[in-house]
C-alpha positions, -999 to +999 in steps of 0.1 A: -283-417-442-311-437-428-286-463-415-265-434-398-295-420-384-309-453-371-273-459-354-274-426-337-308-432-323-295-467-314-266-453-293-284-426-277-311-451-265-284-476-253-266-450-235-297-437-218-306-471-207-272-481-195-270-449-176-301-454-158-294-490-150-260-478-136-276-451-116-304-476-102-277-498-092-261-468-072-292-454-058-301-492-046-270-500-028-257-467-018-288-443-011-268-422+013-244-408-014-268-405-044-305-399-030-296-364-019-264-349-003-252-374+023-255-350+055-292-344+047-297-382+040-282-395+073-298-368+095-335-372+079-332-408+074-327-412+111-359-397+119-379-417+094-367-448+107-375-440+142-412-432+130-413-468+116-404-482+152-422-458+174-444-473+200-449-442+225-486-428+228-472-393+233-452-380+205-436-347+192-437-337+156-418-307+141-390-294+121-350-291+127-355-268+155-380-292+176-355-319+168-325-302+181-344-284+210-365-308+228-348-333+249-373-364+256-349-377+284-360-345+303-399-349+294-398-384+305-400-420+289-436-415+276-424-391+248-409-397+214-392-368+195-401-377+159-395-341+146-380-340+110-355-317+098-369-294+070-404-306+075-437-288+079-473-295+087-474-315+056-448-341+066-467-339+103-498-349+088-482-378+069-465-389+099-495-389+123-516-406+096-489-435+094-486-437+133-524-441+137-526-471+114-504-490+136-510-474+174-532-452+194-519-420+205-528-398+235-509-363+230-495-347+199-469-319+207-462-296+174-431-277+173-433-257+142-425-220+135-445-198+114-423-198+086-437-227+066-471-212+068-458-179+054-433-191+027-438-227+020-414-256+026-383-255+000-372-287+018-402-309+005-390-313-032-353-317-018-356-341+011-394-355+016-400-368-016-367-384-018-363-402+016-400-404+031-412-433+009-422-453+041-450-427+052-459-408+019-471-424-012-476-415-049-512-405-043-500-381-017-476-363-043-506-363-069-527-346-044-501-320-036-497-313-074-536-308-075-535-286-046-510-264-062-530-261-095-560-253-075-543-226-053-521-214-081-495-218-054-465-240-051-458-260-017-423-246-018-436-210-022-419-205-056-448-218-081-468-184-076-478-178-112-503-194-135-502-231-125-513-244-160-481-235-178-455-256-192-432-247-164-453-260-136-464-293-157-426-298-161-416-293-124-444-314-112-434-343-137-401-340-124-413-345-088-432-374-097-403-391-114-379-382-083-404-397-059-407-430-080-371-430-080-364-428-118-328-429-120-320-403-143-335-376-119-308-385-096-278-374-121-272-340-106-238-338-086-233-377-100-197-371-103-188-355-070-210-380-053-192-408-070-158-391-058-172-393-022-180-429-026-149-439-039-125-418-024-139-398+006-159-424+026-141-408+057-164-379+051-193-400+060-178-407+093-168-369+097-206-361+093-218-385+121-190-374+145-200-337+137-237-341+151-248-366+180-280-385+178-298-394+212-334-409+214-347-386+185-324-355+193-299-341+171-274-321+188-254-293+171-219-282+182-219-263+216-214-227+203-233-194+203-246-173+174-241-136+166-269-135+144-305-128+146-338-142+134-364-115+129-401-119+121-418-089+107-452-084+123-468-071+092-459-101+073-473-126+102-501-141+083-510-174+068-500-171+032-495-206+018-528-224+015-513-259+007-494-258+040-525-245+058-546-274+043-525-300+057-523-279+089-559-283+089-560-320+083-535-327+109-558-307+134-588-327+123-572-360+124-563-353+161-599-343+169-612-375+150-590-395+172-596-379+205-558-368+207-546-339+229-530-316+206-504-288+219-486-264+197-453-244+206-432-221+188-393-230+190-373-206+209-365-175+193-339-144+195-365-120+189-403-114+203-430-128+183-461-104+183-484-120+205-516-107+190-505-121+157-500-155+173-533-157+189-549-149+156-533-178+137-538-202+168-574-193+170-580-209+205-579-244+191-546-253+207-531-257+241-503-232+233-469-226+250-459-188+249-428-185+228-394-185+250-368-161+241-332-169+247-299-153+244-273-159+217-253-182+241-282-208+238-280-210+199-256-228+177-268-206+149-296-182+143-324-208+147-312-239+162-306-244+198-274-258+211-272-284+239-276-258+266-304-241+251-322-277+243-317-284+281-335-250+291-363-252+266-370-289+274-373-280+311-397-252+301-418-275+281-420-300+310-429-272+337-456-263+312-469-299+310-466-304+346-488-273+353-518-287+338-514-288+300-511-328+300 
């Protein structure tokens, strides 16, 4: 019986090691297929690559709405759009910290909506920890884990119960292993990803054709939406303390390095309550009034299409020319 038991343990360990070696090989050689879904990888990795080579002294940080909505060709050659789809003030702070190690900056324009301050950022664990290893290190992940325990709140807005329970420990352990590229953490959707790699490489080209990259801009298809994005006034207050912490760190880093800081709200289909905005801004920023556009300028309920991006970019340029820059 003991011999049988040892054999079972041996085969389990052997299978585990072999599986990890195989996954490691695929992650190393085909990251676009196995790190996360291929569309997210191609789009987000494009922006992290731009951060690595950026030399401009005026930069734009933000989420996908800023990535699609600000055309730097209209603003001028002095600007670089480094907005990362699915990012929040957390990734904005890490990006700014990374850039300041290599160059001096004059102006930082922030293009974030309020949803990350309100609800947290779901995409941090789905994209950032998987793709951003150029600008985020393991100590940063540990610090976020520590803040989650301190505030009894998750960066993704989900871990809002006791942060010292088994569920939280397990979740943060998985996050740590995922960031460290421990192969077994990338086993999800393995067979469908392998099928895409072997039989459907054309899908990769189709994804690249479905969007257009140009100087840091991601243009979605030219279409209009019939949806609405509604912000409830009574809910418009800062509730995610972890996002707020990195928002404050980003602000202080700009002050320390004498960087002009501007914040705009990406265009919306509905009015934001102005008094709530002013309360959150607190007079600390040069601020653009939110621009409300019609359905024909959006490709979905949050992202501008090319026509809307052109209008919004001219709006930003006019504000800069009027004395904000």
